[in-house]
C-alpha positions in Angstrom: -22.9 13.0 11.2 -20.1 15.0 9.5 -17.3 16.2 11.7 -16.1 19.7 12.1 -13.3 19.5 9.5 -15.6 17.9 7.0 -18.3 20.6 7.5 -15.7 23.3 7.1 -14.4 21.8 3.9 -17.9 21.6 2.5 -18.6 25.2 3.4 -15.3 26.5 1.9 -15.8 24.6 -1.3 -19.4 25.6 -1.7 -18.5 29.3 -1.2 -15.5 29.1 -3.6 -17.1 27.2 -6.4 -20.9 27.0 -6.1 -20.6 23.4 -7.2 -23.3 21.5 -9.0 -22.1 18.4 -7.2 -20.1 18.1 -4.0 -19.2 15.1 -1.9 -16.7 15.2 0.9 -16.2 11.6 2.0 -14.4 10.8 5.2 -12.1 7.9 4.5 -10.3 8.0 7.8 -11.6 4.7 9.2 -9.9 2.9 6.3 -6.6 4.3 7.5 -6.9 3.7 11.2 -3.4 3.0 12.6 -1.6 4.0 9.4 0.7 6.9 8.8 -1.1 10.2 9.2 -3.9 8.8 11.4 -3.9 11.4 14.2 -6.8 9.7 16.0 -9.2 12.5 15.2 -11.3 10.5 12.8 -10.8 13.3 10.2 -7.4 12.6 8.7 -8.2 11.2 5.2 -10.8 12.5 2.8 -12.0 12.1 -0.8 -13.5 15.2 -2.5 -15.7 14.8 -5.5 -16.6 18.2 -6.9 -18.2 19.4 -10.1 -18.2 23.1 -10.9 -18.2 25.5 -13.8 -15.0 27.1 -12.5 -13.1 23.9 -13.6 -14.1 24.2 -17.3 -11.0 24.2 -19.5 -8.6 23.6 -16.6 -6.2 20.8 -16.4 -6.4 18.1 -13.6 -3.5 19.7 -11.9 -5.0 23.2 -12.1 -8.3 21.9 -10.6 -6.5 20.2 -7.7 -4.6 23.4 -7.0 -7.8 25.4 -7.0 -9.4 23.0 -4.5 -6.3 23.1 -2.3 -6.2 26.9 -2.4 -9.9 27.1 -1.4 -9.3 24.8 1.6 -6.5 27.1 3.0 -4.5 25.4 5.8 -6.6 22.2 5.9 -4.6 20.1 3.4 -1.3 19.0 4.8 -1.8 20.6 8.2 -5.2 19.6 9.5 -5.9 16.7 7.1 -3.2 14.2 6.2 -4.5 13.1 2.8 -7.0 14.4 0.2 -8.0 12.6 -2.9 -9.5 15.1 -5.3 -11.8 14.3 -8.2 -12.7 17.7 -9.7 -14.6 18.1 -13.0 -16.7 20.6 -14.9 -20.4 20.0 -15.7 -21.0 18.4 -19.0 -23.3 20.3 -21.4 
């Protein structure tokens, strides 16, 4: 079952981008005891998102768009995010 932060990220990204694909993967268990592990079980995530909004955007622009949509989550409530953002292929 997804935790509160994971569910919030999924909702924010769905609202912002109406993605054709969205996976928010909790990688926190892989980082247990490492820097940034706050014991919450929701400190490290991978986001795989595909949305039309990313068409003709650079990788950096896509990552900035995702971070902006997530508000205060990156860096404050989540230690690390790996973002794989792409546009649908025709």
